[in-house]
N, CA, C and O atoms as a CHARMM CRD file, in Angstrom:
* protein
*
  324
    1    1 MET  N      8.75600   0.08700 -35.50500 PROA 1      0.00000
    2    1 MET  CA     8.43400   1.47100 -35.69600 PROA 1      0.00000
    3    1 MET  C      7.16500   1.85400 -34.93500 PROA 1      0.00000
    4    1 MET  O      7.07800   2.93900 -34.36100 PROA 1      0.00000
    5    2 LEU  N      6.20900   0.97300 -34.93700 PROA 2      0.00000
    6    2 LEU  CA     4.96000   1.26800 -34.23400 PROA 2      0.00000
    7    2 LEU  C      5.20800   1.43900 -32.74800 PROA 2      0.00000
    8    2 LEU  O      4.62500   2.32500 -32.12300 PROA 2      0.00000
    9    3 LEU  N      6.06600   0.60200 -32.16900 PROA 3      0.00000
   10    3 LEU  CA     6.38400   0.68700 -30.74800 PROA 3      0.00000
   11    3 LEU  C      7.02400   2.02700 -30.41300 PROA 3      0.00000
   12    3 LEU  O      6.69700   2.63800 -29.39600 PROA 3      0.00000
   13    4 ILE  N      7.92600   2.47900 -31.26100 PROA 4      0.00000
   14    4 ILE  CA     8.57600   3.76800 -31.03300 PROA 4      0.00000
   15    4 ILE  C      7.54800   4.88600 -31.08600 PROA 4      0.00000
   16    4 ILE  O      7.60900   5.82600 -30.29300 PROA 4      0.00000
   17    5 ALA  N      6.62100   4.79400 -31.99700 PROA 5      0.00000
   18    5 ALA  CA     5.59300   5.82000 -32.11500 PROA 5      0.00000
   19    5 ALA  C      4.67900   5.83100 -30.89400 PROA 5      0.00000
   20    5 ALA  O      4.23300   6.89700 -30.47100 PROA 5      0.00000
   21    6 LEU  N      4.39700   4.67600 -30.32800 PROA 6      0.00000
   22    6 LEU  CA     3.52600   4.60600 -29.15900 PROA 6      0.00000
   23    6 LEU  C      4.23100   5.06500 -27.89600 PROA 6      0.00000
   24    6 LEU  O      3.60600   5.66900 -27.02500 PROA 6      0.00000
   25    7 VAL  N      5.52200   4.78800 -27.78100 PROA 7      0.00000
   26    7 VAL  CA     6.26500   5.11000 -26.57400 PROA 7      0.00000
   27    7 VAL  C      6.72400   6.56000 -26.55300 PROA 7      0.00000
   28    7 VAL  O      6.68500   7.20900 -25.50800 PROA 7      0.00000
   29    8 SER  N      7.15100   7.06100 -27.67600 PROA 8      0.00000
   30    8 SER  CA     7.67900   8.42100 -27.70300 PROA 8      0.00000
   31    8 SER  C      6.55300   9.43600 -27.64000 PROA 8      0.00000
   32    8 SER  O      5.45000   9.19800 -28.13300 PROA 8      0.00000
   33    9 SER  N      6.85200  10.57900 -27.02000 PROA 9      0.00000
   34    9 SER  CA     5.86000  11.63400 -26.93200 PROA 9      0.00000
   35    9 SER  C      6.08200  12.61000 -28.07500 PROA 9      0.00000
   36    9 SER  O      7.20000  12.72800 -28.57600 PROA 9      0.00000
   37   10 PRO  N      5.04500  13.30400 -28.49200 PROA 10     0.00000
   38   10 PRO  CA     5.19600  14.25800 -29.57500 PROA 10     0.00000
   39   10 PRO  C      6.19300  15.34500 -29.19900 PROA 10     0.00000
   40   10 PRO  O      6.32800  15.69800 -28.02700 PROA 10     0.00000
   41   11 ALA  N      6.88900  15.87000 -30.19800 PROA 11     0.00000
   42   11 ALA  CA     7.87900  16.91800 -29.95300 PROA 11     0.00000
   43   11 ALA  C      7.20700  18.13500 -29.34700 PROA 11     0.00000
   44   11 ALA  O      6.15200  18.57600 -29.80200 PROA 11     0.00000
   45   12 GLY  N      7.83600  18.66700 -28.31600 PROA 12     0.00000
   46   12 GLY  CA     7.29300  19.85600 -27.67000 PROA 12     0.00000
   47   12 GLY  C      6.24500  19.56800 -26.61600 PROA 12     0.00000
   48   12 GLY  O      5.79300  20.49200 -25.94100 PROA 12     0.00000
   49   13 ALA  N      5.84400  18.32400 -26.45100 PROA 13     0.00000
   50   13 ALA  CA     4.83200  18.00000 -25.44700 PROA 13     0.00000
   51   13 ALA  C      5.47000  18.04500 -24.07000 PROA 13     0.00000
   52   13 ALA  O      6.57600  17.53800 -23.88200 PROA 13     0.00000
   53   14 GLU  N      4.79500  18.63900 -23.11900 PROA 14     0.00000
   54   14 GLU  CA     5.30700  18.73700 -21.75900 PROA 14     0.00000
   55   14 GLU  C      4.70400  17.64400 -20.90700 PROA 14     0.00000
   56   14 GLU  O      3.54300  17.27300 -21.07900 PROA 14     0.00000
   57   15 GLU  N      5.49700  17.13300 -19.98900 PROA 15     0.00000
   58   15 GLU  CA     4.98900  16.15700 -19.03200 PROA 15     0.00000
   59   15 GLU  C      4.13500  16.91300 -18.01800 PROA 15     0.00000
   60   15 GLU  O      4.61700  17.85100 -17.38400 PROA 15     0.00000
   61   16 SER  N      2.88800  16.51900 -17.86100 PROA 16     0.00000
   62   16 SER  CA     1.98500  17.23900 -16.97600 PROA 16     0.00000
   63   16 SER  C      1.76500  16.52200 -15.65000 PROA 16     0.00000
   64   16 SER  O      0.88700  16.90100 -14.87500 PROA 16     0.00000
   65   17 PHE  N      2.55200  15.49800 -15.39000 PROA 17     0.00000
   66   17 PHE  CA     2.39300  14.77400 -14.13800 PROA 17     0.00000
   67   17 PHE  C      3.74500  14.57800 -13.47300 PROA 17     0.00000
   68   17 PHE  O      4.78100  14.50000 -14.13300 PROA 17     0.00000
   69   18 ALA  N      3.70600  14.50200 -12.15700 PROA 18     0.00000
   70   18 ALA  CA     4.92500  14.25700 -11.39300 PROA 18     0.00000
   71   18 ALA  C      5.16900  12.75200 -11.35500 PROA 18     0.00000
   72   18 ALA  O      4.21200  11.97800 -11.39700 PROA 18     0.00000
   73   19 PRO  N      6.40500  12.32600 -11.28000 PROA 19     0.00000
   74   19 PRO  CA     6.66500  10.89300 -11.19900 PROA 19     0.00000
   75   19 PRO  C      6.06800  10.32300  -9.91000 PROA 19     0.00000
   76   19 PRO  O      6.14300  10.94600  -8.85100 PROA 19     0.00000
   77   20 ALA  N      5.48300   9.14800 -10.01400 PROA 20     0.00000
   78   20 ALA  CA     4.85700   8.50800  -8.86000 PROA 20     0.00000
   79   20 ALA  C      5.93000   7.96300  -7.92000 PROA 20     0.00000
   80   20 ALA  O      7.01700   7.58200  -8.35300 PROA 20     0.00000
   81   21 ALA  N      5.60900   7.93400  -6.64200 PROA 21     0.00000
   82   21 ALA  CA     6.51600   7.36700  -5.64600 PROA 21     0.00000
   83   21 ALA  C      6.59700   5.85600  -5.84900 PROA 21     0.00000
   84   21 ALA  O      5.61200   5.21900  -6.22500 PROA 21     0.00000
   85   22 SER  N      7.75700   5.29800  -5.60300 PROA 22     0.00000
   86   22 SER  CA     7.92300   3.85200  -5.73100 PROA 22     0.00000
   87   22 SER  C      7.27400   3.16000  -4.53100 PROA 22     0.00000
   88   22 SER  O      6.94400   3.79700  -3.53100 PROA 22     0.00000
   89   23 VAL  N      7.10400   1.86800  -4.65100 PROA 23     0.00000
   90   23 VAL  CA     6.55800   1.08500  -3.54300 PROA 23     0.00000
   91   23 VAL  C      7.48500   1.20500  -2.32700 PROA 23     0.00000
   92   23 VAL  O      7.02600   1.34200  -1.19200 PROA 23     0.00000
   93   24 GLU  N      8.77600   1.15100  -2.58100 PROA 24     0.00000
   94   24 GLU  CA     9.74700   1.27900  -1.48700 PROA 24     0.00000
   95   24 GLU  C      9.60100   2.62500  -0.77700 PROA 24     0.00000
   96   24 GLU  O      9.65400   2.68700   0.45100 PROA 24     0.00000
   97   25 ASP  N      9.42000   3.69300  -1.53900 PROA 25     0.00000
   98   25 ASP  CA     9.22500   5.01700  -0.94400 PROA 25     0.00000
   99   25 ASP  C      7.95900   5.05800  -0.10100 PROA 25     0.00000
  100   25 ASP  O      7.96200   5.60800   1.00000 PROA 25     0.00000
  101   26 ASN  N      6.87200   4.47400  -0.61500 PROA 26     0.00000
  102   26 ASN  CA     5.61300   4.45800   0.13600 PROA 26     0.00000
  103   26 ASN  C      5.74800   3.67200   1.43100 PROA 26     0.00000
  104   26 ASN  O      5.25300   4.10300   2.47200 PROA 26     0.00000
  105   27 ILE  N      6.41000   2.52800   1.37700 PROA 27     0.00000
  106   27 ILE  CA     6.58700   1.72500   2.58700 PROA 27     0.00000
  107   27 ILE  C      7.46500   2.46800   3.58700 PROA 27     0.00000
  108   27 ILE  O      7.18400   2.46800   4.78500 PROA 27     0.00000
  109   28 ARG  N      8.51700   3.09300   3.09800 PROA 28     0.00000
  110   28 ARG  CA     9.39300   3.86600   3.99000 PROA 28     0.00000
  111   28 ARG  C      8.60300   5.00000   4.65700 PROA 28     0.00000
  112   28 ARG  O      8.80600   5.28400   5.83800 PROA 28     0.00000
  113   29 ASN  N      7.71300   5.64100   3.91300 PROA 29     0.00000
  114   29 ASN  CA     6.89300   6.71500   4.47800 PROA 29     0.00000
  115   29 ASN  C      5.87600   6.19500   5.49100 PROA 29     0.00000
  116   29 ASN  O      5.52000   6.91100   6.42700 PROA 29     0.00000
  117   30 MET  N      5.40400   4.96100   5.31800 PROA 30     0.00000
  118   30 MET  CA     4.43700   4.37700   6.24900 PROA 30     0.00000
  119   30 MET  C      5.08800   3.96600   7.55900 PROA 30     0.00000
  120   30 MET  O      4.44200   4.02100   8.60500 PROA 30     0.00000
  121   31 ASP  N      6.34500   3.55900   7.52900 PROA 31     0.00000
  122   31 ASP  CA     7.04100   3.01400   8.70100 PROA 31     0.00000
  123   31 ASP  C      7.45900   4.13900   9.64500 PROA 31     0.00000
  124   31 ASP  O      8.61000   4.57600   9.63000 PROA 31     0.00000
  125   32 LYS  N      6.52400   4.59800  10.45900 PROA 32     0.00000
  126   32 LYS  CA     6.77700   5.73900  11.34700 PROA 32     0.00000
  127   32 LYS  C      7.67500   5.40300  12.53100 PROA 32     0.00000
  128   32 LYS  O      8.38000   6.28000  13.03000 PROA 32     0.00000
  129   33 ASP  N      7.66800   4.14600  12.99500 PROA 33     0.00000
  130   33 ASP  CA     8.52000   3.80100  14.13400 PROA 33     0.00000
  131   33 ASP  C      9.88600   3.26700  13.68700 PROA 33     0.00000
  132   33 ASP  O     10.71400   2.89800  14.52000 PROA 33     0.00000
  133   34 HSD  N     10.11400   3.22800  12.39500 PROA 34     0.00000
  134   34 HSD  CA    11.40300   2.85100  11.79500 PROA 34     0.00000
  135   34 HSD  C     11.93400   1.50900  12.29100 PROA 34     0.00000
  136   34 HSD  O     13.12500   1.35600  12.56500 PROA 34     0.00000
  137   35 ASP  N     11.01800   0.53500  12.40000 PROA 35     0.00000
  138   35 ASP  CA    11.44400  -0.79800  12.80900 PROA 35     0.00000
  139   35 ASP  C     11.58800  -1.74500  11.61800 PROA 35     0.00000
  140   35 ASP  O     11.89400  -2.92400  11.79800 PROA 35     0.00000
  141   36 GLY  N     11.37200  -1.24600  10.42500 PROA 36     0.00000
  142   36 GLY  CA    11.50400  -2.06200   9.22500 PROA 36     0.00000
  143   36 GLY  C     10.26800  -2.85300   8.86600 PROA 36     0.00000
  144   36 GLY  O     10.26000  -3.57500   7.86900 PROA 36     0.00000
  145   37 MET  N      9.21800  -2.72800   9.66900 PROA 37     0.00000
  146   37 MET  CA     7.96100  -3.42700   9.40000 PROA 37     0.00000
  147   37 MET  C      6.83800  -2.40000   9.41700 PROA 37     0.00000
  148   37 MET  O      6.87000  -1.44300  10.19100 PROA 37     0.00000
  149   38 VAL  N      5.84900  -2.60500   8.56200 PROA 38     0.00000
  150   38 VAL  CA     4.71300  -1.69400   8.49700 PROA 38     0.00000
  151   38 VAL  C      3.48900  -2.41900   9.05600 PROA 38     0.00000
  152   38 VAL  O      3.03400  -3.41500   8.49400 PROA 38     0.00000
  153   39 SER  N      2.97200  -1.91000  10.15500 PROA 39     0.00000
  154   39 SER  CA     1.78800  -2.51800  10.76800 PROA 39     0.00000
  155   39 SER  C      0.53000  -1.98500  10.09300 PROA 39     0.00000
  156   39 SER  O      0.57300  -0.99800   9.35900 PROA 39     0.00000
  157   40 ILE  N     -0.57400  -2.64600  10.35000 PROA 40     0.00000
  158   40 ILE  CA    -1.84100  -2.21800   9.76100 PROA 40     0.00000
  159   40 ILE  C     -2.22700  -0.83400  10.27300 PROA 40     0.00000
  160   40 ILE  O     -2.85400  -0.06200   9.54800 PROA 40     0.00000
  161   41 SER  N     -1.86600  -0.51600  11.49800 PROA 41     0.00000
  162   41 SER  CA    -2.19000   0.82100  12.01300 PROA 41     0.00000
  163   41 SER  C     -1.38400   1.89000  11.27300 PROA 41     0.00000
  164   41 SER  O     -1.88500   2.98900  11.03900 PROA 41     0.00000
  165   42 GLU  N     -0.14600   1.57700  10.90700 PROA 42     0.00000
  166   42 GLU  CA     0.65100   2.51900  10.12300 PROA 42     0.00000
  167   42 GLU  C      0.10300   2.65700   8.70700 PROA 42     0.00000
  168   42 GLU  O      0.09200   3.75300   8.14700 PROA 42     0.00000
  169   43 VAL  N     -0.35400   1.54100   8.12600 PROA 43     0.00000
  170   43 VAL  CA    -0.96800   1.58800   6.79300 PROA 43     0.00000
  171   43 VAL  C     -2.21900   2.44200   6.83700 PROA 43     0.00000
  172   43 VAL  O     -2.43000   3.29100   5.97000 PROA 43     0.00000
  173   44 ARG  N     -3.05700   2.21700   7.85400 PROA 44     0.00000
  174   44 ARG  CA    -4.29800   2.98400   7.98000 PROA 44     0.00000
  175   44 ARG  C     -4.00300   4.47800   8.12300 PROA 44     0.00000
  176   44 ARG  O     -4.62800   5.30000   7.45300 PROA 44     0.00000
  177   45 ALA  N     -3.06500   4.82700   8.98100 PROA 45     0.00000
  178   45 ALA  CA    -2.72700   6.23800   9.19400 PROA 45     0.00000
  179   45 ALA  C     -2.21900   6.87500   7.90400 PROA 45     0.00000
  180   45 ALA  O     -2.58700   8.00600   7.58600 PROA 45     0.00000
  181   46 TYR  N     -1.38800   6.16900   7.17100 PROA 46     0.00000
  182   46 TYR  CA    -0.83600   6.69600   5.91800 PROA 46     0.00000
  183   46 TYR  C     -1.92900   6.89100   4.87100 PROA 46     0.00000
  184   46 TYR  O     -2.01200   7.94300   4.23700 PROA 46     0.00000
  185   47 LEU  N     -2.77200   5.86100   4.69500 PROA 47     0.00000
  186   47 LEU  CA    -3.83000   5.96100   3.68000 PROA 47     0.00000
  187   47 LEU  C     -4.85100   7.03200   4.02400 PROA 47     0.00000
  188   47 LEU  O     -5.33000   7.74000   3.13700 PROA 47     0.00000
  189   48 GLU  N     -5.18900   7.15900   5.29900 PROA 48     0.00000
  190   48 GLU  CA    -6.13600   8.20200   5.69300 PROA 48     0.00000
  191   48 GLU  C     -5.53100   9.58800   5.55700 PROA 48     0.00000
  192   48 GLU  O     -6.24700  10.54400   5.25800 PROA 48     0.00000
  193   49 ALA  N     -4.23100   9.71600   5.76900 PROA 49     0.00000
  194   49 ALA  CA    -3.58000  11.01000   5.57100 PROA 49     0.00000
  195   49 ALA  C     -3.58200  11.38900   4.08900 PROA 49     0.00000
  196   49 ALA  O     -3.70200  12.56400   3.74300 PROA 49     0.00000
  197   50 GLN  N     -3.44900  10.38700   3.21900 PROA 50     0.00000
  198   50 GLN  CA    -3.41400  10.64300   1.78200 PROA 50     0.00000
  199   50 GLN  C     -4.80700  10.84200   1.18200 PROA 50     0.00000
  200   50 GLN  O     -4.98300  11.64800   0.26800 PROA 50     0.00000
  201   51 ASN  N     -5.81100  10.09600   1.70300 PROA 51     0.00000
  202   51 ASN  CA    -7.11800  10.02800   1.04700 PROA 51     0.00000
  203   51 ASN  C     -8.30000  10.47300   1.89700 PROA 51     0.00000
  204   51 ASN  O     -9.43200  10.48100   1.41400 PROA 51     0.00000
  205   52 GLY  N     -8.06600  10.83800   3.13800 PROA 52     0.00000
  206   52 GLY  CA    -9.14700  11.28800   3.99700 PROA 52     0.00000
  207   52 GLY  C     -9.57800  10.23100   5.00000 PROA 52     0.00000
  208   52 GLY  O     -9.40600   9.03100   4.78400 PROA 52     0.00000
  209   53 LYS  N    -10.13400  10.70300   6.08900 PROA 53     0.00000
  210   53 LYS  CA   -10.58400   9.83200   7.18300 PROA 53     0.00000
  211   53 LYS  C    -11.63000   8.84800   6.68100 PROA 53     0.00000
  212   53 LYS  O    -12.53100   9.22200   5.93100 PROA 53     0.00000
  213   54 GLY  N    -11.51200   7.60400   7.09000 PROA 54     0.00000
  214   54 GLY  CA   -12.48700   6.58300   6.72000 PROA 54     0.00000
  215   54 GLY  C    -12.21900   5.92600   5.38300 PROA 54     0.00000
  216   54 GLY  O    -13.05000   5.15700   4.90000 PROA 54     0.00000
  217   55 TYR  N    -11.07500   6.21000   4.76900 PROA 55     0.00000
  218   55 TYR  CA   -10.75400   5.63100   3.46600 PROA 55     0.00000
  219   55 TYR  C    -10.64800   4.11700   3.57700 PROA 55     0.00000
  220   55 TYR  O     -9.85900   3.60400   4.37000 PROA 55     0.00000
  221   56 ARG  N    -11.43500   3.40700   2.79000 PROA 56     0.00000
  222   56 ARG  CA   -11.44900   1.94000   2.72600 PROA 56     0.00000
  223   56 ARG  C    -11.53100   1.30900   4.11500 PROA 56     0.00000
  224   56 ARG  O    -10.83500   0.33800   4.41200 PROA 56     0.00000
  225   57 SER  N    -12.38700   1.87300   4.95300 PROA 57     0.00000
  226   57 SER  CA   -12.44800   1.43700   6.35100 PROA 57     0.00000
  227   57 SER  C    -12.86100  -0.02800   6.50200 PROA 57     0.00000
  228   57 SER  O    -12.38000  -0.70600   7.40900 PROA 57     0.00000
  229   58 GLU  N    -13.74300  -0.52900   5.63100 PROA 58     0.00000
  230   58 GLU  CA   -14.15700  -1.93100   5.75000 PROA 58     0.00000
  231   58 GLU  C    -12.96600  -2.86700   5.53400 PROA 58     0.00000
  232   58 GLU  O    -12.77400  -3.82000   6.28900 PROA 58     0.00000
  233   59 LEU  N    -12.17900  -2.59200   4.51000 PROA 59     0.00000
  234   59 LEU  CA   -11.01800  -3.41200   4.21900 PROA 59     0.00000
  235   59 LEU  C     -9.97600  -3.30900   5.32800 PROA 59     0.00000
  236   59 LEU  O     -9.42400  -4.32200   5.75900 PROA 59     0.00000
  237   60 LEU  N     -9.70800  -2.10200   5.78800 PROA 60     0.00000
  238   60 LEU  CA    -8.70900  -1.91300   6.83500 PROA 60     0.00000
  239   60 LEU  C     -9.16900  -2.50000   8.16900 PROA 60     0.00000
  240   60 LEU  O     -8.34800  -3.00000   8.93900 PROA 60     0.00000
  241   61 ASP  N    -10.47100  -2.44400   8.45000 PROA 61     0.00000
  242   61 ASP  CA   -11.00200  -3.08100   9.66600 PROA 61     0.00000
  243   61 ASP  C    -10.81100  -4.59700   9.60500 PROA 61     0.00000
  244   61 ASP  O    -10.44100  -5.22600  10.59600 PROA 61     0.00000
  245   62 GLU  N    -11.06700  -5.16900   8.43800 PROA 62     0.00000
  246   62 GLU  CA   -10.89300  -6.61000   8.26300 PROA 62     0.00000
  247   62 GLU  C     -9.41700  -6.99400   8.42300 PROA 62     0.00000
  248   62 GLU  O     -9.09800  -8.00000   9.05800 PROA 62     0.00000
  249   63 MET  N     -8.53600  -6.20100   7.85400 PROA 63     0.00000
  250   63 MET  CA    -7.11000  -6.47000   7.99100 PROA 63     0.00000
  251   63 MET  C     -6.67200  -6.36100   9.45100 PROA 63     0.00000
  252   63 MET  O     -5.85400  -7.15800   9.91100 PROA 63     0.00000
  253   64 SER  N     -7.20800  -5.38400  10.18000 PROA 64     0.00000
  254   64 SER  CA    -6.88200  -5.22600  11.60300 PROA 64     0.00000
  255   64 SER  C     -7.34400  -6.43100  12.40600 PROA 64     0.00000
  256   64 SER  O     -6.61800  -6.92500  13.26800 PROA 64     0.00000
  257   65 ALA  N     -8.55400  -6.90200  12.12400 PROA 65     0.00000
  258   65 ALA  CA    -9.08500  -8.05400  12.84100 PROA 65     0.00000
  259   65 ALA  C     -8.23400  -9.29200  12.58600 PROA 65     0.00000
  260   65 ALA  O     -7.97900 -10.07000  13.50500 PROA 65     0.00000
  261   66 LYS  N     -7.79700  -9.47800  11.35500 PROA 66     0.00000
  262   66 LYS  CA    -6.95600 -10.63900  11.04500 PROA 66     0.00000
  263   66 LYS  C     -5.57500 -10.50500  11.65500 PROA 66     0.00000
  264   66 LYS  O     -4.98600 -11.50200  12.07400 PROA 66     0.00000
  265   67 ALA  N     -5.05200  -9.30200  11.71300 PROA 67     0.00000
  266   67 ALA  CA    -3.72600  -9.09200  12.31100 PROA 67     0.00000
  267   67 ALA  C     -3.76800  -9.29900  13.81600 PROA 67     0.00000
  268   67 ALA  O     -2.77000  -9.71000  14.40900 PROA 67     0.00000
  269   68 ASP  N     -4.90300  -9.02200  14.44200 PROA 68     0.00000
  270   68 ASP  CA    -5.03800  -9.17500  15.88900 PROA 68     0.00000
  271   68 ASP  C     -5.43800 -10.58400  16.30600 PROA 68     0.00000
  272   68 ASP  O     -5.46700 -10.88500  17.50000 PROA 68     0.00000
  273   69 ALA  N     -5.74700 -11.45500  15.34800 PROA 69     0.00000
  274   69 ALA  CA    -6.17400 -12.81900  15.65800 PROA 69     0.00000
  275   69 ALA  C     -5.04000 -13.57000  16.34400 PROA 69     0.00000
  276   69 ALA  O     -3.86900 -13.39000  16.01000 PROA 69     0.00000
  277   70 ARG  N     -5.39500 -14.39600  17.28700 PROA 70     0.00000
  278   70 ARG  CA    -4.39800 -15.13600  18.06100 PROA 70     0.00000
  279   70 ARG  C     -3.96000 -16.42100  17.36900 PROA 70     0.00000
  280   70 ARG  O     -2.87500 -16.93000  17.64900 PROA 70     0.00000
  281   71 SER  N     -4.78200 -16.95400  16.47400 PROA 71     0.00000
  282   71 SER  CA    -4.42300 -18.20500  15.81800 PROA 71     0.00000
  283   71 SER  C     -4.79600 -18.14400  14.34300 PROA 71     0.00000
  284   71 SER  O     -5.57000 -17.29000  13.91100 PROA 71     0.00000
  285   72 CYS  N     -4.24600 -19.03700  13.61300 PROA 72     0.00000
  286   72 CYS  CA    -4.53100 -19.10700  12.18300 PROA 72     0.00000
  287   72 CYS  C     -5.92400 -19.69500  11.99100 PROA 72     0.00000
  288   72 CYS  O     -6.27600 -20.70100  12.60700 PROA 72     0.00000
  289   73 ALA  N     -6.69700 -19.06800  11.14500 PROA 73     0.00000
  290   73 ALA  CA    -8.07300 -19.51500  10.94400 PROA 73     0.00000
  291   73 ALA  C     -8.22200 -20.41000   9.72600 PROA 73     0.00000
  292   73 ALA  O     -9.34600 -20.69600   9.31400 PROA 73     0.00000
  293   74 SER  N     -7.13400 -20.85300   9.14500 PROA 74     0.00000
  294   74 SER  CA    -7.24300 -21.68300   7.95300 PROA 74     0.00000
  295   74 SER  C     -7.75500 -23.06600   8.31400 PROA 74     0.00000
  296   74 SER  O     -7.47400 -23.56400   9.40400 PROA 74     0.00000
  297   75 PRO  N     -8.49800 -23.69200   7.42100 PROA 75     0.00000
  298   75 PRO  CA    -9.08100 -25.01200   7.74000 PROA 75     0.00000
  299   75 PRO  C     -8.04200 -26.12400   7.87400 PROA 75     0.00000
  300   75 PRO  O     -8.32700 -27.14700   8.49500 PROA 75     0.00000
  301   76 PHE  N     -6.85500 -25.95500   7.31500 PROA 76     0.00000
  302   76 PHE  CA    -5.84800 -27.01200   7.37400 PROA 76     0.00000
  303   76 PHE  C     -4.87600 -26.85200   8.53900 PROA 76     0.00000
  304   76 PHE  O     -4.02000 -27.71100   8.75100 PROA 76     0.00000
  305   77 SER  N     -4.99800 -25.75700   9.30000 PROA 77     0.00000
  306   77 SER  CA    -4.08700 -25.57900  10.42200 PROA 77     0.00000
  307   77 SER  C     -4.60900 -26.29300  11.66000 PROA 77     0.00000
  308   77 SER  O     -5.81400 -26.49400  11.81400 PROA 77     0.00000
  309   78 ARG  N     -3.70100 -26.67000  12.52700 PROA 78     0.00000
  310   78 ARG  CA    -4.11100 -27.31600  13.77800 PROA 78     0.00000
  311   78 ARG  C     -3.19200 -26.84100  14.89200 PROA 78     0.00000
  312   78 ARG  O     -2.09700 -26.33800  14.64000 PROA 78     0.00000
  313   79 SER  N     -3.63000 -26.99800  16.07000 PROA 79     0.00000
  314   79 SER  CA    -2.84900 -26.54600  17.21300 PROA 79     0.00000
  315   79 SER  C     -1.69600 -27.50000  17.47800 PROA 79     0.00000
  316   79 SER  O     -1.86300 -28.71800  17.43100 PROA 79     0.00000
  317   80 PHE  N     -0.55300 -26.95200  17.74900 PROA 80     0.00000
  318   80 PHE  CA     0.60100 -27.76400  18.09100 PROA 80     0.00000
  319   80 PHE  C      0.91500 -27.69500  19.57800 PROA 80     0.00000
  320   80 PHE  O      1.95300 -28.19600  20.01100 PROA 80     0.00000
  321   81 TYR  N      0.05200 -27.09300  20.35400 PROA 81     0.00000
  322   81 TYR  CA     0.30900 -26.91800  21.78500 PROA 81     0.00000
  323   81 TYR  C     -0.55000 -27.80700  22.62200 PROA 81     0.00000
  324   81 TYR  O     -0.45600 -27.78000  23.84900 PROA 81     0.00000
């Protein structure tokens, strides 16, 4: 009974929020070149369009640097070439 009381909304209460987009919807919206993959530049463009220029720039810069790296920087990796 307690669960029903917590989950159900009071009678006559209106929903004041729109349903949130699913993760799949967000990824589909980010994939501007429709190749099925979302690059960091597409993520940056999407987030800045939603939240303003410079949104989380430190994190996105770090992600860009790691995506542009030529080799794996993990301590257990080694070159096979």
